[in-house]
C-alpha positions as CSV (number, residue, x, y, z in Angstrom):
1,M,58.7,79.1,-112.0
2,I,62.4,79.8,-111.1
3,N,61.3,82.3,-108.5
4,Q,59.0,79.7,-106.9
5,I,61.8,77.1,-106.7
6,A,64.1,79.7,-105.3
7,K,61.6,80.6,-102.6
8,R,61.1,76.9,-101.7
9,L,64.8,76.4,-101.5
10,N,65.3,79.5,-99.4
11,R,62.6,78.4,-97.0
12,K,64.1,74.9,-96.7
13,D,67.5,76.4,-96.0
14,K,66.1,78.4,-93.1
15,Q,64.5,75.4,-91.6
16,R,67.5,73.2,-91.9
17,G,69.6,74.4,-88.9
18,F,70.6,77.3,-86.7
19,T,71.7,80.6,-88.1
20,L,75.1,82.0,-87.4
21,V,73.6,84.6,-85.0
22,E,71.8,81.9,-83.0
23,L,75.0,79.9,-82.7
24,A,76.9,83.0,-81.7
25,I,74.4,83.8,-79.0
26,V,74.7,80.2,-77.6
27,I,78.4,80.5,-77.5
28,V,78.3,83.8,-75.7
29,I,75.8,82.4,-73.1
30,I,78.1,79.5,-72.4
31,A,81.1,81.7,-72.2
32,V,79.4,84.0,-69.7
33,E,78.2,81.1,-67.5
34,R,81.7,79.5,-67.7
35,S,83.3,82.8,-66.4
36,K,80.7,82.9,-63.6
37,A,81.7,79.3,-62.7
38,G,85.3,80.4,-62.8
39,E,84.5,82.9,-60.0
40,A,83.5,80.0,-57.8
41,F,86.6,78.1,-58.6
42,A,88.8,81.1,-57.9
43,Y,87.0,81.8,-54.6
44,L,87.3,78.2,-53.4
45,A,91.0,78.1,-54.3
46,S,91.4,81.2,-52.2
47,I,89.5,79.5,-49.4
48,R,91.7,76.4,-49.7
49,A,94.9,78.4,-49.3
50,A,93.4,80.3,-46.3
51,Q,92.4,77.0,-44.7
52,E,95.9,75.7,-45.0
53,R,97.3,78.9,-43.4
54,Y,94.7,78.6,-40.6
55,H,95.5,74.9,-40.1
56,A,99.2,75.7,-39.8
57,R,98.5,78.2,-37.1
58,S,95.8,76.3,-35.1
59,G,96.1,72.6,-35.9
60,S,92.5,72.5,-37.2
61,Y,90.6,73.7,-40.2
62,A,88.2,76.7,-39.7
63,V,84.4,76.1,-39.6
64,L,83.6,79.7,-40.4
65,V,84.8,81.6,-43.4
66,A,84.9,84.7,-41.2
67,D,87.8,83.1,-39.3
68,L,89.9,82.9,-42.5
69,D,92.2,85.5,-43.9
70,V,90.6,85.4,-47.3
71,S,91.6,88.3,-49.5
72,M,89.0,87.7,-52.2
73,G,85.5,89.1,-52.1
74,T,82.3,87.0,-51.8
75,P,81.2,85.5,-55.1
76,K,78.4,87.4,-56.6
77,Y,76.6,84.5,-58.3
78,F,76.8,81.8,-55.7
79,T,75.6,81.1,-52.2
80,I,78.2,80.0,-49.8
81,A,78.0,77.1,-47.3
82,E,80.4,77.2,-44.4
83,P,83.1,74.6,-44.3
84,V,82.2,71.3,-42.8
85,A,84.1,68.1,-41.9
86,G,85.0,66.3,-45.0
87,V,85.2,62.5,-45.7
88,C,87.2,61.9,-42.6
89,A,84.4,63.4,-40.5
90,D,86.9,65.4,-38.4
91,I,87.3,69.2,-39.1
92,E,90.8,69.0,-37.6
93,A,91.9,66.7,-40.5
94,C,89.7,67.5,-43.5
95,W,87.0,69.8,-44.7
96,T,84.6,70.4,-47.6
97,M,83.0,73.6,-48.8
98,T,80.3,74.0,-51.4
99,L,79.1,76.9,-53.4
100,T,75.7,76.8,-55.1
101,R,74.8,78.8,-58.2
102,A,72.2,81.4,-57.2
103,G,69.7,82.9,-59.5
104,A,69.3,82.2,-63.2
105,A,72.1,80.1,-64.6
106,A,71.5,80.7,-68.3
107,G,69.3,77.6,-68.6
108,F,71.8,75.3,-66.9
109,G,69.8,75.3,-63.6
110,A,71.4,75.4,-60.1
111,Y,74.7,73.6,-59.8
112,T,77.2,73.2,-57.1
113,V,81.0,73.5,-56.9
114,A,82.8,71.8,-54.0
115,W,86.4,71.9,-52.8
116,S,88.2,70.2,-50.0
117,E,91.7,70.3,-48.4
118,E,92.8,68.4,-51.5
119,G,91.3,70.8,-54.0
120,Y,88.4,70.6,-56.4
121,V,86.0,67.7,-55.7
122,N,85.3,66.1,-59.1
123,D,82.6,63.8,-57.8
124,P,79.3,64.6,-59.7
125,L,77.3,63.8,-56.6
126,V,79.0,66.6,-54.8
127,S,80.1,69.0,-57.5
128,T,77.1,68.9,-59.9
129,I,78.9,71.1,-62.3
130,E,80.7,67.9,-63.4
131,A,77.5,67.0,-65.3
132,I,77.8,70.3,-67.3
133,P,81.3,70.1,-69.0
134,A,80.5,73.1,-71.3
135,I,80.6,75.5,-68.3
136,N,83.2,73.7,-66.1
137,P,86.4,75.8,-66.2
138,I,88.6,72.8,-65.6
139,S,87.0,70.2,-68.0
């Protein structure tokens, strides 16, 4: 009788929640995706600095990444959109650039990270990573 009760209790314990291993796996998946998102933030910060140098030399922001003196390699996990005129609609005065997560994103789906001449664009309509605070390196 005691063995039957122990078996039932043991079975109920297993159905009650997640195991430590399952929780550890979820934490690792989130950490890995967060580091990949960090790559986008670092790249766009580098683009912002290069845009400011370009603007100081030419009086306008660049419309091609190839025109910038970026010292950082292309992000491995993101597709890059060229800089476009920002909210002011004039590339001479402002710009926006968006990276989109390419490939499998650990169940988070495709998300975007956008920067402008002012830095990270924390508008969830532009930077959809805002809706996923678990992987947003600055939230």
